[in-house]
C-alpha positions as CSV (number, residue, x, y, z in Angstrom):
1,M,68.5,-62.7,5.1
2,K,67.9,-59.7,7.2
3,N,64.3,-60.4,7.7
4,S,65.2,-64.0,8.9
5,I,67.5,-62.6,11.4
6,N,65.0,-60.1,12.7
7,Y,62.4,-62.9,12.9
8,A,64.6,-65.0,14.8
9,L,65.6,-62.3,17.2
10,S,61.7,-61.5,17.9
11,L,61.0,-65.0,18.1
12,K,63.7,-65.5,20.8
13,R,62.5,-62.3,22.9
14,Y,58.9,-63.5,22.5
15,T,60.2,-67.0,24.0
16,K,61.8,-65.4,27.0
17,S,58.7,-63.4,27.8
18,L,56.5,-66.5,27.7
19,L,59.1,-68.3,29.9
20,L,59.0,-65.5,32.3
21,I,55.3,-65.8,32.5
22,T,55.4,-69.6,33.1
23,L,57.8,-69.1,35.9
24,L,55.9,-66.5,37.7
25,V,53.2,-69.0,37.5
26,L,55.1,-71.7,39.1
27,L,56.2,-69.5,41.6
28,F,53.0,-68.1,42.3
29,P,50.4,-70.7,41.7
30,N,47.5,-69.0,43.5
31,I,47.5,-66.5,40.5
32,Y,46.2,-69.3,38.2
33,S,44.5,-71.4,40.7
34,Q,40.6,-71.5,40.2
35,T,39.8,-75.0,41.0
36,N,41.7,-78.1,42.6
37,L,44.5,-79.1,40.2
38,P,45.1,-82.7,39.1
39,K,48.4,-83.9,40.7
40,R,50.1,-84.4,37.4
41,A,48.9,-81.2,35.7
42,K,51.5,-79.0,34.4
43,L,51.7,-75.6,33.3
44,K,52.6,-75.4,29.6
45,T,52.9,-72.8,26.9
46,I,51.8,-74.3,23.5
47,M,52.9,-72.5,20.3
48,Y,50.6,-72.6,17.4
49,S,51.1,-71.1,14.0
50,D,50.3,-67.6,14.7
51,Y,49.2,-67.8,18.3
52,A,50.1,-69.3,21.9
53,I,48.2,-70.5,24.7
54,S,49.6,-70.6,28.2
55,G,47.7,-72.8,30.9
56,Y,47.7,-76.1,33.0
57,V,47.6,-79.4,30.7
58,Y,46.4,-82.8,32.0
59,K,46.0,-85.8,29.8
60,K,46.6,-83.6,26.9
61,E,43.7,-81.2,27.6
62,F,43.6,-77.8,29.2
63,V,42.3,-77.9,32.6
64,E,38.8,-76.7,33.1
65,G,38.4,-74.2,35.8
66,Q,41.9,-72.9,35.3
67,K,43.4,-69.7,33.8
68,L,44.5,-69.6,30.1
69,T,46.3,-67.0,28.5
70,F,46.4,-66.4,24.6
71,F,49.2,-64.6,23.0
72,A,49.7,-63.2,19.8
73,R,52.8,-64.7,17.8
74,P,55.7,-62.2,17.0
75,N,55.0,-59.5,14.2
76,S,51.2,-59.8,14.7
77,N,48.6,-57.3,16.2
78,K,46.3,-60.0,16.8
79,I,44.0,-60.1,20.3
80,V,45.3,-61.1,23.6
81,L,42.7,-63.0,25.6
82,S,43.0,-64.1,29.5
83,G,40.6,-65.8,31.9
84,R,39.1,-68.6,33.5
85,Y,38.4,-71.6,31.2
86,F,35.2,-73.7,31.1
87,Y,33.1,-75.9,28.8
88,D,29.3,-76.6,28.7
89,D,27.7,-80.1,28.2
90,N,28.2,-79.9,24.5
91,R,31.9,-79.5,25.1
92,N,31.7,-76.0,23.7
93,S,34.6,-74.0,25.4
94,Y,34.6,-70.6,27.1
95,I,36.8,-68.1,28.7
96,E,35.4,-65.8,31.6
97,G,38.0,-62.9,31.4
98,T,39.6,-60.1,29.5
99,R,40.2,-59.7,25.7
100,I,42.6,-56.8,24.5
101,Q,42.8,-55.5,20.9
102,R,45.7,-53.1,19.9
103,G,46.9,-51.6,16.9
104,N,47.4,-48.4,15.2
105,L,43.7,-47.5,15.3
106,I,42.6,-50.1,18.0
107,N,43.0,-49.9,21.6
108,N,40.3,-51.5,23.6
109,R,39.5,-53.8,26.3
110,T,36.6,-56.2,26.8
111,N,35.7,-58.2,29.7
112,G,32.9,-61.0,29.7
113,I,32.4,-64.5,28.7
114,F,33.8,-65.6,25.2
115,K,33.3,-68.8,23.2
116,V,36.7,-70.0,22.1
117,T,37.7,-72.7,19.7
118,N,40.7,-73.8,17.5
119,T,39.4,-77.0,16.3
120,K,37.8,-78.3,13.0
121,N,34.4,-78.8,14.4
122,E,34.5,-75.5,16.3
123,R,34.3,-77.1,19.6
124,G,36.7,-77.2,22.4
125,I,40.5,-76.1,22.5
126,T,42.9,-78.7,21.6
127,T,46.6,-78.7,22.7
128,N,47.7,-80.8,19.5
129,K,49.4,-78.1,17.3
130,K,49.0,-80.4,14.4
131,E,45.3,-80.7,14.6
132,A,44.7,-77.1,15.7
133,H,42.6,-74.6,13.2
134,E,42.6,-70.9,13.3
135,L,41.7,-69.5,16.9
136,V,38.1,-68.1,16.8
137,I,36.7,-66.0,19.3
138,Q,33.3,-65.0,19.8
139,L,31.8,-62.7,22.7
140,E,28.7,-64.3,24.3
141,D,28.2,-62.1,27.4
142,L,29.6,-58.6,27.7
143,K,30.5,-57.3,31.3
144,Y,32.7,-54.5,30.6
145,Y,34.0,-52.7,27.5
146,Q,36.5,-49.8,27.1
147,D,37.6,-48.4,24.0
148,N,40.4,-46.0,24.4
149,L,40.4,-44.7,20.7
150,Y,36.6,-44.3,20.0
151,Y,35.9,-42.8,16.8
152,I,33.6,-39.6,17.1
153,G,32.6,-39.9,13.2
154,D,31.7,-36.8,11.6
155,H,33.1,-34.7,14.6
156,A,36.9,-35.3,13.7
157,G,38.8,-36.7,16.7
158,Y,38.8,-39.8,19.0
159,G,37.3,-40.3,22.5
160,N,37.1,-42.7,25.1
161,L,34.1,-45.1,25.5
162,I,33.2,-47.5,28.5
163,L,30.2,-49.9,28.5
164,Q,29.5,-51.4,31.9
165,K,26.9,-54.3,32.4
166,L,24.3,-53.6,35.1
167,P,22.1,-55.9,37.5
168,N,18.9,-55.3,35.1
169,N,20.7,-56.6,32.0
170,K,21.0,-53.0,30.7
171,Y,24.4,-51.0,30.2
172,S,25.8,-47.9,31.3
173,L,27.3,-46.0,28.5
174,K,30.2,-43.4,29.1
175,I,31.8,-41.5,26.4
176,K,34.4,-38.9,27.2
177,Y,34.7,-36.1,24.5
178,K,36.9,-33.2,24.2
179,V,34.7,-30.7,26.2
180,L,32.4,-32.9,28.1
181,V,31.5,-36.6,29.4
182,L,28.4,-38.2,28.2
183,E,26.6,-40.7,30.3
184,T,23.5,-42.6,29.9
185,I,21.8,-46.2,30.1
186,I,21.3,-48.2,27.0
187,P,19.3,-51.7,26.3
188,Y,21.1,-54.7,25.7
189,S,22.2,-55.6,22.1
190,K,24.3,-58.2,20.4
191,D,26.4,-55.5,18.5
192,L,27.3,-53.4,21.6
193,V,31.0,-54.0,21.2
194,G,32.9,-52.2,18.5
195,R,30.1,-50.1,17.3
196,S,31.2,-46.9,15.6
197,E,28.2,-44.9,17.0
198,Y,25.6,-45.3,19.5
199,T,23.5,-42.5,18.2
200,K,20.2,-44.3,18.1
201,E,20.4,-45.4,21.7
202,I,21.5,-41.9,23.0
203,L,18.8,-39.8,21.0
204,N,16.2,-42.3,22.4
205,S,17.2,-41.9,26.0
206,N,15.5,-39.5,28.3
207,T,18.3,-39.7,31.0
208,V,21.5,-38.6,29.3
209,K,24.1,-36.7,31.5
210,L,26.5,-34.3,30.1
211,S,29.4,-33.1,32.2
212,F,31.1,-30.4,30.7
213,T,34.8,-29.5,31.5
214,N,33.7,-26.0,32.8
215,G,31.6,-27.7,35.7
216,D,28.3,-27.3,34.0
217,V,25.9,-30.3,34.1
218,F,22.9,-31.3,32.1
219,D,20.5,-34.0,32.6
220,G,17.5,-35.0,30.2
221,K,17.3,-35.6,26.5
222,V,19.6,-34.6,23.9
223,K,19.4,-34.0,20.0
224,S,22.1,-34.2,17.3
225,T,24.3,-31.1,16.8
226,S,23.1,-31.6,13.1
227,K,19.9,-30.1,14.3
228,L,21.3,-27.1,15.6
229,P,21.2,-23.7,13.5
230,A,24.2,-23.6,11.2
231,Y,27.7,-22.3,12.2
232,C,26.3,-22.7,16.0
233,D,29.5,-24.4,17.2
234,F,29.4,-23.4,21.1
235,Y,30.5,-26.4,23.1
236,Y,29.8,-28.8,20.3
237,T,33.0,-28.6,17.9
238,Y,33.9,-32.2,18.8
239,V,30.6,-33.6,20.0
240,P,27.7,-34.8,18.3
241,Y,25.1,-34.1,20.9
242,A,23.6,-31.2,22.4
243,P,21.0,-30.5,25.3
244,D,17.5,-30.6,23.8
245,S,15.2,-30.8,27.0
246,G,15.8,-31.2,30.8
247,E,17.8,-29.4,33.5
248,Y,20.8,-27.6,32.9
249,R,22.9,-26.9,36.3
250,Y,25.6,-24.2,35.8
251,A,28.8,-24.5,37.7
252,S,28.0,-20.8,39.3
253,G,24.8,-22.2,40.9
254,E,22.1,-21.2,38.4
255,I,19.6,-23.8,37.0
256,S,17.8,-23.9,33.8
257,T,14.9,-26.3,33.2
258,G,13.1,-26.7,29.9
259,I,13.8,-26.7,26.2
260,F,17.2,-25.5,25.1
261,N,18.5,-23.9,21.8
262,C,21.6,-22.5,20.4
263,D,21.7,-18.9,18.6
264,N,24.1,-19.1,15.7
265,Y,24.8,-15.4,15.3
266,F,26.0,-15.0,18.9
267,E,26.8,-18.5,19.3
268,R,25.0,-18.6,22.8
269,F,23.3,-21.5,24.5
270,Y,20.0,-20.4,26.0
271,L,16.7,-21.7,27.4
272,E,14.0,-21.2,24.6
273,K,11.3,-22.5,26.9
274,G,11.1,-22.9,30.6
275,V,12.3,-21.2,33.7
276,T,15.8,-20.2,35.3
277,V,16.4,-19.9,38.9
278,F,19.3,-17.5,39.6
279,T,21.6,-17.5,42.5
280,D,19.6,-15.1,44.5
281,G,16.5,-17.2,44.1
282,S,14.7,-15.1,41.6
283,K,13.1,-16.9,38.6
284,I,12.6,-15.7,34.8
285,N,10.8,-17.5,32.4
286,G,12.3,-18.4,28.7
287,D,14.8,-16.6,26.9
288,W,15.0,-13.7,29.3
289,V,17.8,-12.1,27.4
290,F,15.8,-11.8,24.3
291,E,12.9,-10.5,25.9
292,Q,14.8,-7.5,27.1
293,N,14.5,-6.3,23.4
294,L,18.3,-5.4,23.3
295,N,19.6,-4.5,20.0
296,S,22.5,-6.7,18.1
297,S,25.2,-4.5,19.4
298,E,23.9,-4.5,22.9
299,Q,23.6,-8.3,22.9
300,K,27.0,-8.5,21.2
301,K,28.4,-6.7,24.2
302,I,26.8,-9.2,26.6
303,Y,28.1,-12.3,25.0
304,S,31.6,-11.0,23.9
305,K,32.9,-13.0,27.0
306,D,32.1,-16.1,28.9
307,R,29.7,-15.1,31.7
308,T,27.3,-16.8,34.2
309,P,23.5,-16.4,33.8
310,T,23.7,-14.3,36.6
311,E,26.1,-11.9,35.0
312,F,24.2,-11.8,31.8
313,H,21.2,-10.9,33.5
314,N,22.9,-8.3,35.5
315,M,24.6,-6.8,32.7
316,A,21.3,-6.8,30.8
317,K,19.5,-5.3,33.5
318,S,22.1,-2.6,33.6
319,I,22.1,-1.8,30.0
320,I,18.1,-1.7,30.0
321,E,18.4,0.9,33.3
322,E,21.1,2.9,31.3
323,K,18.8,3.1,28.3
324,N,15.6,4.1,30.4
325,K,17.7,6.7,32.1
326,K,18.6,8.0,28.6
327,L,15.1,7.9,27.3
328,I,14.0,9.9,30.4
329,E,16.8,12.6,30.0
330,E,15.9,12.8,26.4
331,K,12.1,13.2,27.1
332,A,12.8,15.8,29.7
333,A,15.0,17.8,27.1
334,K,12.6,17.3,24.3
335,E,9.8,18.8,26.9
336,Q,12.1,21.5,27.9
337,A,12.8,22.3,24.2
338,E,8.9,22.5,23.3
339,K,8.4,24.5,26.3
340,E,11.0,27.0,25.3
341,K,9.8,27.0,21.7
342,L,6.2,27.6,22.8
343,Q,7.3,30.6,25.1
344,Q,9.3,32.1,22.0
345,Q,6.1,31.7,20.1
346,Q,3.9,33.1,22.6
347,L,6.4,36.1,22.9
348,W,6.6,36.5,19.2
349,R,2.7,36.4,18.9
350,S,2.7,39.3,21.7
351,K,5.3,41.3,19.8
352,L,3.4,41.1,16.8
353,I,-0.1,41.9,18.2
354,E,1.4,44.8,19.8
355,K,3.0,46.0,16.5
356,Y,0.3,45.3,14.2
357,G,-2.8,44.7,16.1
358,E,-4.5,41.4,17.3
359,Y,-6.2,40.5,13.9
360,Y,-3.0,40.8,11.8
361,G,-0.8,39.7,14.8
362,N,-2.4,36.5,15.1
363,K,-2.6,35.8,11.3
364,I,1.2,36.5,11.0
365,S,1.7,34.1,14.2
366,D,-0.3,31.5,12.6
367,G,1.7,31.8,9.3
368,Q,-1.4,32.9,7.4
369,L,-1.2,35.4,4.6
370,S,-4.4,37.7,4.5
371,I,-5.8,40.5,2.3
372,G,-5.2,44.1,3.6
373,M,-1.7,43.2,5.0
374,S,1.1,45.7,4.4
375,Q,4.4,44.7,2.7
376,E,6.2,44.9,6.1
377,M,3.5,42.4,7.5
378,V,4.1,40.0,4.6
379,N,7.7,40.5,5.0
380,E,7.5,38.8,8.6
381,L,6.1,35.6,6.9
382,W,8.0,35.5,3.5
383,P,11.0,37.7,3.5
384,K,11.1,40.1,0.9
385,I,14.6,39.2,-0.2
386,F,12.9,35.8,-1.6
387,F,11.2,37.7,-4.2
388,N,11.8,39.6,-7.5
389,I,10.1,43.1,-7.0
390,S,8.6,45.2,-9.6
391,I,6.7,48.8,-9.2
392,I,3.9,50.5,-11.2
393,N,3.3,54.0,-10.6
394,R,0.0,55.6,-11.8
395,T,-1.9,58.6,-10.9
396,N,-2.4,58.4,-6.9
397,N,-1.9,54.7,-7.0
398,Q,1.4,52.3,-6.8
399,T,1.3,48.9,-7.6
400,V,3.9,46.6,-6.3
401,I,4.3,43.0,-7.5
402,W,6.2,40.3,-5.6
403,K,7.1,37.4,-7.7
404,F,8.6,34.3,-5.9
405,D,12.3,33.2,-6.9
406,K,13.1,29.7,-5.7
407,N,16.8,30.2,-6.8
408,K,17.0,33.4,-5.0
409,M,15.7,31.7,-1.8
410,Q,18.2,29.0,-1.9
411,R,21.0,31.6,-2.1
412,E,19.7,33.6,0.6
413,I,19.6,30.6,2.7
414,I,22.9,29.6,2.1
415,K,24.4,33.2,2.5
416,K,23.0,33.3,5.9
417,A,24.1,29.9,7.0
418,K,27.6,30.7,5.9
419,E,27.4,33.9,8.0
420,N,26.3,31.9,11.1
421,G,28.5,28.7,10.3
422,N,25.7,26.4,9.6
423,E,26.1,25.4,6.1
424,D,25.0,21.7,6.7
425,G,21.8,22.9,8.3
426,A,21.1,25.2,5.1
427,A,21.7,22.2,2.7
428,A,19.1,20.2,5.1
429,L,16.6,23.1,4.8
430,I,16.8,23.4,1.2
431,I,16.2,19.6,0.8
432,M,13.3,19.7,3.0
433,F,11.8,22.8,1.2
434,N,12.3,20.9,-2.3
435,L,10.7,17.6,-1.1
436,S,7.7,19.6,0.8
437,E,7.3,21.2,-2.5
438,Q,7.0,18.2,-4.4
439,L,4.7,16.5,-2.0
440,G,2.4,19.8,-1.9
441,G,3.2,20.2,1.7
442,L,4.5,23.8,1.2
443,D,2.1,26.3,-0.1
444,S,4.5,29.0,-1.0
445,P,3.0,32.1,-2.8
446,K,3.9,32.4,-6.3
447,M,2.9,36.2,-6.9
448,L,1.8,38.9,-4.3
449,V,0.2,42.0,-5.8
450,F,0.1,45.2,-3.3
451,K,-1.9,48.5,-4.0
452,N,-1.1,51.5,-2.1
453,N,0.9,49.1,0.4
454,K,-2.3,46.9,0.8
455,L,-2.2,43.1,-0.2
456,T,-5.1,42.8,-2.8
457,D,-4.1,39.6,-4.5
458,I,-2.4,36.3,-3.6
459,Y,-1.3,33.6,-6.4
460,R,-0.3,30.1,-5.4
């Protein structure tokens, strides 16, 4: 009972709407008038089972050259079609006008020529409700198509798509995505309308234009974002296409021409091969940021914010200049330290020569043990405290034996380091000594023999 009441109310509102449209047509006949009307032609709205047609009728036929409007009946989401009615020599009937489709996931508008029939033999449009069959509409020639709920496919979401017929029988394709508008020219195809994707036509085109919401514009060939490195979202979270080769004009004025790619680590869009012209007229080839040999932290610093290519370039230049300045300062400091070390060595050599004579002074300065050296001389090279000392006294002779004690040496190094507040340095020195000893680089004497204070034997 409730459904019957609702249906009756809906039908009543629907009938009122049709009567209002009919009244408008009567008041403003020029709206419908495409050709001269027969004098006895009448504007009628004919109710079929699940659709209605409004237009001029003469001798039980719709008048050719006049406007027909097709309505979906209540509680139906079927199409709406409106336009000039005509037929060919075989009595096939057509509408030149606009078709509208609406629904939960449909919202599109198509303008063109449609073959329309509701007869059993699929020719013509009958006004006889009893003879009428299902309404069949087929697109014959597309002039304009707009889909306001264009499904983007794997890139979740909906866009806006427009197809426009051009004089050369090709079509301009325009798709509005979340962050850009794509435009290109595609060839004619019978299945252009209602397509879920236009991937093949877009990827085959060399004249794709991408207009980004930030003001950047790309012209050229695009590639599928599936070809980009993994996790390289950049602009393309909701866009299935990315620049491949062509010209990229930045809103800030720079122009990059060549082959483009995306860095998935820094999520940066860059010119892989080609040339970039900056706002000051200067030109740099290829991936100029990469060629600056910046480390990861330096690149991350540059790409941490949205910057123009000129800002990228200036910041990279500033980092390089700062690095070069630091390298020059470090080089100067190293040279100064080496100079001071050399001066100290020369001063030490002079003191040793003055104290022990030229021969032994040079030997000690060069770090060489030599037979005939006194214990004092050897102590300059190998501190006596690193050795265990034993003394043998015989008639008129004294033999002193130094036996190297590695543990004793390490304790003495640590002791001195504590006194000077440099324990870390001592630990490093001991590690270096042990490593050098293992590699055979440090030729420490295992035992030294002195007779009457003269070095006579050296055991390695």
